[in-house]
C-alpha positions as CSV (number, residue, x, y, z in Angstrom):
1,M,12.0,-2.1,-47.3
2,R,11.4,-1.4,-51.0
3,N,12.2,2.1,-52.3
4,D,11.3,2.1,-56.0
5,N,10.5,5.7,-57.1
6,S,10.2,5.1,-60.9
7,P,6.7,5.6,-62.4
8,P,4.7,2.5,-63.0
9,P,4.9,0.9,-66.5
10,P,2.0,1.1,-68.9
11,E,-0.5,-1.7,-68.9
12,S,0.5,-4.0,-71.9
13,G,-2.1,-4.6,-74.6
14,S,-4.7,-2.1,-73.3
15,S,-4.3,0.5,-76.2
16,I,-2.9,-1.6,-79.1
17,D,-5.1,-2.3,-82.2
18,P,-3.9,-5.6,-83.7
19,D,-5.4,-4.5,-87.1
20,R,-3.1,-1.5,-87.5
21,P,0.5,-1.5,-88.8
22,W,3.2,-2.0,-86.3
23,F,4.6,1.6,-86.6
24,T,1.0,3.0,-86.2
25,R,0.5,1.1,-83.1
26,R,3.9,2.2,-81.8
27,A,3.2,5.8,-82.4
28,T,-0.1,5.5,-80.6
29,L,1.7,3.8,-77.7
30,V,4.4,6.5,-77.5
31,V,1.7,9.3,-77.5
32,G,-0.2,7.4,-74.7
33,V,2.9,7.0,-72.6
34,A,3.8,10.6,-73.1
35,A,0.4,11.7,-72.0
36,L,0.4,9.5,-68.9
37,A,3.9,10.4,-67.6
38,P,3.2,13.9,-66.2
39,A,0.2,12.7,-64.3
40,T,2.1,9.7,-62.9
41,L,5.0,11.8,-61.9
42,A,2.8,14.3,-60.1
43,G,1.0,11.5,-58.2
44,W,4.3,10.1,-57.1
45,V,5.6,13.5,-55.8
46,L,2.4,14.0,-53.8
47,T,2.7,10.5,-52.4
48,Q,6.3,11.2,-51.2
49,A,5.3,14.5,-49.7
50,F,2.5,13.0,-47.6
51,A,4.7,10.0,-46.6
52,G,7.4,12.4,-45.3
53,T,5.1,14.4,-43.1
54,G,2.6,11.9,-41.8
55,S,3.1,10.4,-38.3
56,D,2.1,6.9,-39.5
57,G,4.0,6.7,-42.8
58,P,7.7,6.0,-43.4
59,S,10.0,9.0,-43.5
60,R,12.5,9.1,-46.3
61,S,14.8,11.4,-44.3
62,T,15.1,9.0,-41.3
63,P,18.8,8.0,-40.9
64,A,19.7,4.4,-40.9
65,S,20.7,4.5,-37.2
66,A,17.1,5.3,-36.3
67,S,16.3,1.7,-36.6
68,H,18.2,1.1,-33.4
69,A,16.3,3.7,-31.3
70,P,14.0,2.4,-28.5
71,L,10.5,1.5,-29.6
72,S,7.7,3.9,-28.7
73,P,4.7,2.6,-26.8
74,G,2.7,2.4,-30.1
75,Q,5.4,0.4,-31.7
76,R,5.6,-2.0,-28.8
77,D,1.9,-2.6,-29.0
78,A,1.9,-3.3,-32.8
79,K,0.7,-6.7,-33.9
80,P,3.3,-9.1,-35.1
81,G,4.1,-8.5,-38.8
82,S,2.9,-4.9,-38.9
83,A,5.3,-2.2,-39.9
84,P,6.7,-0.1,-37.0
85,S,6.5,3.7,-37.3
86,E,9.7,5.5,-38.1
87,S,8.4,9.0,-37.4
88,T,11.0,11.4,-36.0
89,S,8.5,14.0,-34.9
90,P,9.0,15.4,-31.3
91,S,5.9,13.8,-30.0
92,A,7.1,10.4,-31.2
93,S,10.6,10.7,-29.7
94,Q,9.2,11.8,-26.4
95,S,7.0,8.7,-26.2
96,T,10.1,6.5,-26.2
97,T,11.0,7.6,-22.6
98,A,7.8,6.4,-20.8
99,A,8.4,6.2,-17.1
100,A,8.8,2.7,-15.6
101,P,6.0,1.8,-13.1
102,A,6.8,2.6,-9.4
103,P,7.9,-0.5,-7.4
104,A,5.4,-1.9,-5.0
105,P,5.9,-0.9,-1.4
106,A,7.9,-3.3,0.6
107,K,5.9,-5.3,3.2
108,G,7.4,-6.2,6.6
109,A,6.9,-9.2,8.7
110,L,4.0,-7.6,10.5
111,A,2.1,-6.2,7.5
112,G,-1.6,-6.4,8.1
113,R,-1.1,-6.8,11.9
114,T,-2.3,-4.4,14.6
115,V,-0.3,-4.0,17.8
116,V,-1.4,-1.9,20.8
117,V,1.3,-0.5,23.0
118,D,0.4,0.8,26.4
119,P,2.9,3.2,28.1
120,G,2.3,2.5,31.8
121,H,1.1,5.4,33.9
122,N,1.2,9.1,33.0
123,A,3.6,11.7,34.3
124,G,0.6,14.0,34.9
125,N,-0.9,11.5,37.4
126,F,1.2,13.1,40.2
127,E,-0.8,16.2,39.9
128,H,-4.2,14.4,39.5
129,T,-4.2,12.0,42.4
130,E,-7.9,12.5,43.2
131,E,-8.9,11.6,39.6
132,I,-6.7,8.5,39.4
133,D,-7.8,7.3,42.8
134,Q,-11.3,6.6,41.5
135,Q,-12.3,3.0,41.9
136,V,-13.0,0.9,38.8
137,D,-14.3,-2.7,38.3
138,I,-11.6,-5.1,37.1
139,G,-13.7,-8.2,37.3
140,T,-12.1,-9.8,40.3
141,N,-12.1,-6.7,42.4
142,R,-12.2,-2.9,42.4
143,K,-9.1,-0.9,42.1
144,E,-7.9,2.6,41.5
145,C,-8.2,4.0,38.0
146,D,-4.5,4.3,37.7
147,T,-1.4,5.0,39.8
148,T,1.5,7.4,39.6
149,G,4.1,4.7,39.0
150,T,7.5,4.8,40.6
151,T,10.7,6.8,40.1
152,T,14.4,6.2,40.4
153,N,16.2,7.5,43.5
154,A,17.2,10.5,41.4
155,G,13.6,11.3,40.4
156,Y,13.4,9.9,36.9
157,K,9.7,8.9,36.5
158,E,8.5,5.5,35.4
159,A,5.9,7.2,33.2
160,D,8.7,9.1,31.3
161,F,10.6,5.8,30.9
162,T,7.5,3.9,29.7
163,L,6.6,6.6,27.1
164,D,10.1,6.8,25.7
165,V,10.4,3.0,25.3
166,S,6.8,2.8,23.8
167,L,7.6,5.4,21.2
168,R,10.8,3.6,20.2
169,L,8.8,0.4,20.2
170,R,6.2,1.9,17.8
171,T,9.0,2.9,15.4
172,A,10.4,-0.6,15.4
173,L,7.1,-2.2,14.9
174,E,6.0,0.2,12.1
175,A,9.3,-0.6,10.3
176,Q,8.0,-4.2,10.2
177,G,4.7,-3.1,8.6
178,A,2.5,-3.2,11.7
179,K,-0.3,-0.8,12.5
180,V,0.5,0.5,16.0
181,V,-1.9,2.1,18.4
182,L,-0.7,3.8,21.6
183,T,-3.2,4.1,24.5
184,H,-1.8,7.6,25.2
185,Q,1.2,9.8,24.4
186,A,1.1,12.0,27.4
187,D,-1.3,14.1,25.4
188,R,-3.8,14.1,28.3
189,P,-3.4,15.5,31.8
190,W,-3.8,12.1,33.5
191,G,-4.7,8.5,32.9
192,P,-6.2,6.8,31.0
193,C,-7.8,4.4,33.6
194,I,-6.8,0.8,33.4
195,T,-10.3,0.0,32.2
196,E,-9.9,2.3,29.2
197,R,-6.5,1.0,28.4
198,A,-7.9,-2.5,28.1
199,R,-10.8,-1.2,26.0
200,I,-8.5,0.4,23.5
201,G,-6.8,-2.9,22.8
202,N,-10.1,-4.7,22.6
203,E,-11.7,-2.2,20.2
204,A,-8.6,-2.2,18.0
205,K,-8.9,-6.0,17.7
206,A,-5.1,-6.1,18.4
207,D,-3.1,-9.1,17.4
208,A,-0.9,-8.4,20.5
209,V,-1.0,-5.9,23.3
210,V,2.0,-4.9,25.4
211,S,1.9,-2.7,28.5
212,V,5.4,-1.2,29.3
213,H,6.4,-0.7,32.9
214,A,9.4,-0.6,35.3
215,D,9.3,-2.0,38.8
216,G,10.0,-0.1,42.1
217,V,11.1,-2.6,44.7
218,S,14.0,-2.5,47.1
219,A,17.6,-2.2,46.0
220,G,19.4,-5.5,45.2
221,N,16.4,-6.8,43.3
222,R,17.3,-6.8,39.7
223,G,16.2,-7.9,36.3
224,F,13.1,-7.9,34.1
225,H,9.9,-10.0,34.2
226,I,6.8,-10.5,32.1
227,I,3.4,-10.6,33.7
228,L,0.9,-13.0,32.2
229,P,-2.9,-13.1,32.7
230,A,-4.3,-15.7,34.9
231,K,-7.5,-17.6,33.9
232,V,-10.2,-15.4,35.2
233,K,-14.0,-15.5,34.7
234,S,-15.8,-13.0,37.0
235,G,-18.0,-10.0,36.2
236,A,-16.7,-8.3,33.0
237,A,-13.5,-10.4,33.1
238,D,-13.1,-13.6,31.1
239,T,-9.5,-14.4,30.0
240,A,-10.0,-18.0,29.0
241,K,-9.3,-17.4,25.3
242,I,-6.2,-15.3,25.8
243,V,-4.3,-17.2,28.5
244,E,-2.4,-19.5,26.2
245,P,-1.6,-17.0,23.4
246,S,-0.6,-14.4,26.0
247,R,1.9,-16.9,27.5
248,Q,3.3,-17.5,24.1
249,L,3.7,-13.8,23.5
250,G,5.3,-13.4,26.9
251,E,7.8,-16.2,26.3
252,R,8.8,-14.7,23.0
253,I,9.4,-11.3,24.5
254,A,11.3,-12.7,27.5
255,G,13.8,-14.5,25.3
256,N,14.4,-11.6,22.8
257,F,14.5,-9.0,25.6
258,A,17.2,-10.9,27.5
259,R,19.3,-11.5,24.3
260,T,19.0,-7.9,23.0
261,T,19.5,-6.0,26.3
262,G,21.8,-8.4,28.1
263,S,19.5,-8.1,31.1
264,A,18.7,-11.2,33.2
265,P,15.3,-12.4,34.3
266,A,14.3,-11.0,37.7
267,N,16.1,-12.5,40.7
268,Y,13.3,-11.8,43.1
269,L,10.3,-13.6,41.5
270,G,9.4,-15.9,38.7
271,S,12.0,-18.6,39.8
272,G,14.4,-17.3,37.2
273,T,12.0,-17.7,34.3
274,G,11.1,-14.0,33.9
275,L,7.4,-15.0,33.8
276,V,4.8,-14.3,36.5
277,V,1.0,-14.9,36.4
278,R,-1.3,-12.5,38.1
279,D,-5.1,-12.1,38.4
280,D,-5.2,-8.7,40.1
281,L,-4.4,-6.4,37.1
282,G,-7.4,-4.9,35.4
283,G,-5.4,-4.3,32.2
284,L,-5.1,-8.1,31.8
285,N,-8.4,-9.2,33.3
286,L,-10.4,-7.1,31.0
287,S,-8.5,-7.8,27.8
288,T,-10.0,-9.9,25.1
289,Q,-6.8,-9.8,23.0
290,P,-3.4,-11.5,23.8
291,K,-1.7,-9.2,26.3
292,V,1.2,-9.0,28.7
293,F,2.9,-6.5,30.9
294,I,6.7,-6.1,30.9
295,E,8.6,-4.8,33.9
296,C,11.8,-3.8,32.2
297,G,13.9,-3.5,35.4
298,N,13.9,-2.2,39.0
299,M,14.1,1.6,39.1
300,R,15.1,1.5,42.8
301,D,18.3,-0.5,42.2
302,A,21.2,1.6,41.2
303,K,22.5,-0.8,38.6
304,D,19.2,-1.3,36.9
305,A,18.5,2.4,37.1
306,A,21.7,3.1,35.2
307,Q,20.3,1.0,32.4
308,L,16.8,2.4,32.5
309,T,18.0,6.0,32.3
310,S,20.3,5.2,29.3
311,P,18.8,6.1,25.9
312,E,21.0,3.5,24.3
313,W,19.7,0.8,26.6
314,R,16.1,1.9,26.1
315,Q,16.5,1.5,22.4
316,K,17.7,-2.1,23.0
317,A,14.7,-2.6,25.3
318,A,12.3,-1.5,22.6
319,Q,14.0,-3.6,20.0
320,G,13.9,-6.7,22.2
321,I,10.2,-6.3,22.8
322,A,9.6,-5.7,19.1
323,D,11.5,-8.8,18.2
324,G,9.4,-10.8,20.6
325,I,6.2,-9.5,19.0
326,V,7.5,-10.4,15.6
327,G,8.3,-13.9,16.7
328,F,4.9,-14.3,18.3
329,L,3.0,-13.2,15.2
330,G,5.0,-15.5,13.0
331,G,7.3,-13.0,11.3
């Protein structure tokens, strides 16, 4: 950058009379230069003063090392070939530390997907037997609104088990980016009825619905199984569109559940596949979205009950179900 602070030279030829003697012309020139010098010097001083204080002009006091400082936003936006600002004012130095944009939130495998989780039964049903005994239409038949569910021999309720696993399942699914809707969280005295449970999944337009349960058959019967909807068309029930995707969902959950929990498919139904088809469950008959039930084990068998009452095992159960849903939805 040029830094010539000397006053500009006089314009040649502008005040010389070619008819006068040489010494006369020289005297006239000297007088003219003498007269112009103060004005030129004063103008130069004013120019330097304004250049040193303005935010857009170069500062003569800026040290050489300032040329290595980070560029301000204004300097970064300057057009090619334009001179960058070297101002050292506080506002200029603060602008060099503009915050970097926040990173975009991470999206999981289930981002944009909706999953409805249905904790089977409600612990309050035991005190509201009259309400849950009301008959509702399930398409193929009429059944009670809900049931109490079973318990272990020590009294651990199926409803407590299903809610615990469902809450863990919600956490696992949300970690994958899914929107999760629970049909209830024991935040009501009883129910909901099986018809309402199905309606919640339908209205949510869920990509997958899983109803969590545990069985209550005689001791010696062990293992889990997945209940799939049968093809039903009767009354309000029409499962034709969900039979195949529900089977795919059930197969995914069965494989991941077995691998994650170490539990085997049920030894008392399903021919060792862990899959059973039923047409007598309103929660499946009335669903318009892919849906399955999972019976995680037999609460009446001591060995299965030991697993079902273990928080560590319930965490594995939730993860196995979640992994199956992720696999089904293409994660």
